C-alpha positions in Angstrom: 12.3 8.1 25.0 13.7 5.2 23.0 17.2 5.4 21.5 17.8 3.3 18.3 21.1 2.2 17.0 21.7 2.9 13.3 21.0 -0.8 12.6 17.7 -0.6 14.6 16.8 2.6 12.8 17.5 0.9 9.4 15.3 -2.1 10.4 12.5 0.1 11.7 12.4 2.4 8.6 13.5 0.1 5.8 16.3 2.4 4.8 19.8 1.2 4.4 22.6 2.5 6.7 24.1 4.3 3.7 20.8 6.0 3.0 20.4 7.1 6.6 23.9 8.6 6.5 23.2 10.2 3.2 19.9 11.8 4.4 21.7 13.1 7.5 24.6 14.5 5.3 22.2 16.4 2.9 20.1 17.7 5.7 16.9 15.6 5.1 17.5 14.4 8.7 18.6 16.8 11.4 22.0 15.9 12.9 21.5 12.6 14.8 22.3 12.6 18.5 25.4 10.6 19.6 26.0 8.7 22.8 29.1 9.2 25.0 31.1 6.9 22.7 30.2 9.0 19.6 27.8 6.4 18.2 24.6 7.7 16.5 21.4 7.2 18.4 18.1 7.8 16.6 15.1 9.0 18.6 11.4 8.2 18.3 11.1 11.6 16.6 13.8 10.6 14.0 12.0 7.3 13.3 8.7 9.1 12.9 10.2 11.7 10.5 11.8 8.9 8.5 8.4 7.3 8.2 7.2 10.4 6.5 10.3 10.6 4.3 9.7 6.9 3.4 6.1 7.8 2.3 7.3 10.7 0.2 10.1 8.8 -1.4 7.9 5.8 -2.1 5.4 8.0 -3.8 8.0 9.5 -6.0 8.7 12.9 -4.4 12.1 14.2 -5.6 14.8 14.7 -3.0 14.8 18.4 -3.7 11.1 18.6 -2.7 11.7 16.4 0.3 14.4 18.8 1.4 12.1 21.8 0.9 9.5 20.0 3.0 12.1 19.4 5.7 13.2 23.0 5.7 9.6 24.2 5.9 8.9 21.8 8.8 11.9 23.0 10.7 11.1 26.7 10.1 8.0 26.4 12.3 4.2 26.8 12.2 4.2 29.9 10.1 5.1 27.6 7.1 2.1 25.3 7.4 0.3 26.9 4.4 3.5 26.3 2.3 3.7 22.7 3.5 0.1 22.1 2.6 0.7 23.5 -0.9 3.7 21.3 -1.3 1.9 18.2 -0.1 -1.2 18.9 -2.2 0.9 19.3 -5.3 2.6 16.0 -4.6 -0.7 14.4 -3.9 -2.0 15.5 -7.3 1.2 14.0 -8.9 0.5 10.8 -7.1 -3.2 10.8 -8.3 -2.0 11.4 -11.9 0.5 8.5 -11.6 -2.2 6.2 -10.2 -4.6 7.2 -13.1 -1.8 6.5 -15.6 -1.1 3.1 -14.0 -4.8 2.3 -14.1 -4.9 3.0 -17.8 -1.8 0.8 -18.3 -3.3 -1.9 -16.1 -6.4 -1.9 -18.3 -4.2 -2.7 -21.3 -2.6 -5.6 -19.4 -6.1 -6.9 -18.4 -7.3 -6.7 -22.0 -4.2 -8.6 -23.2 -4.7 -11.3 -20.5 -8.4 -11.7 -21.6 -7.3 -11.9 -25.3 -5.0 -14.8 -24.4 -7.6 -16.5 -22.3 -10.0 -16.2 -25.3 -7.4 -17.8 -27.6 -7.0 -20.7 -25.2 -10.8 -21.2 -25.1 -10.9 -21.8 -28.9 -11.2 -25.5 -29.5 -8.1 -26.9 -31.3 -10.1 -28.1 -34.3 -11.6 -24.6 -34.9 -8.2 -23.2 -36.0 -7.6 -26.1 -38.4 -11.1 -25.7 -40.0 -10.6 -22.0 -40.5 -7.3 -22.8 -42.2 -9.1 -25.2 -44.6 -11.6 -22.5 -45.6 -8.8 -20.1 -46.4 -7.2 -22.4 -49.0 
C-alpha cells in the first residue's frame, strides 16, 4: 500500500491542500491516517475516493449530495440502490446541462458563421448597396 503525503495527494487528485483539509473536516473524506509524527498520510483508497469526488464535483454535484453519497457508501452494500438512484439523478442533471450547452454552442456557431459570411462579402458590394439606398 502506498502512502501519499498531503502534497502528493494534492498533486495526484488536483485538489488544493486547503480543499483536502476541508473535505476531511466536513466528512467527505474519512479521517486521514497519520504517521508516527502526526503527519497525514493518504492511502490508495483515499486517492481513489478523491477521484470519484473530483468527477462528481467537476460535473456540478452539490457538496450536500456528495456528502450523502459518501454516507451511503460508508453505510454498506445495503445502500447500493440508494447510491444508484442518487447517481442516476446526477447523471440526468449532467445530461440536461450538456443539452443546454449544445444549444448555446449552436448559437455561438451560428454567430461565427454570420461573421465569416460578412467577411466573405467583397468590399465593393457594401458600397454599391449604399449607393442604391440613396
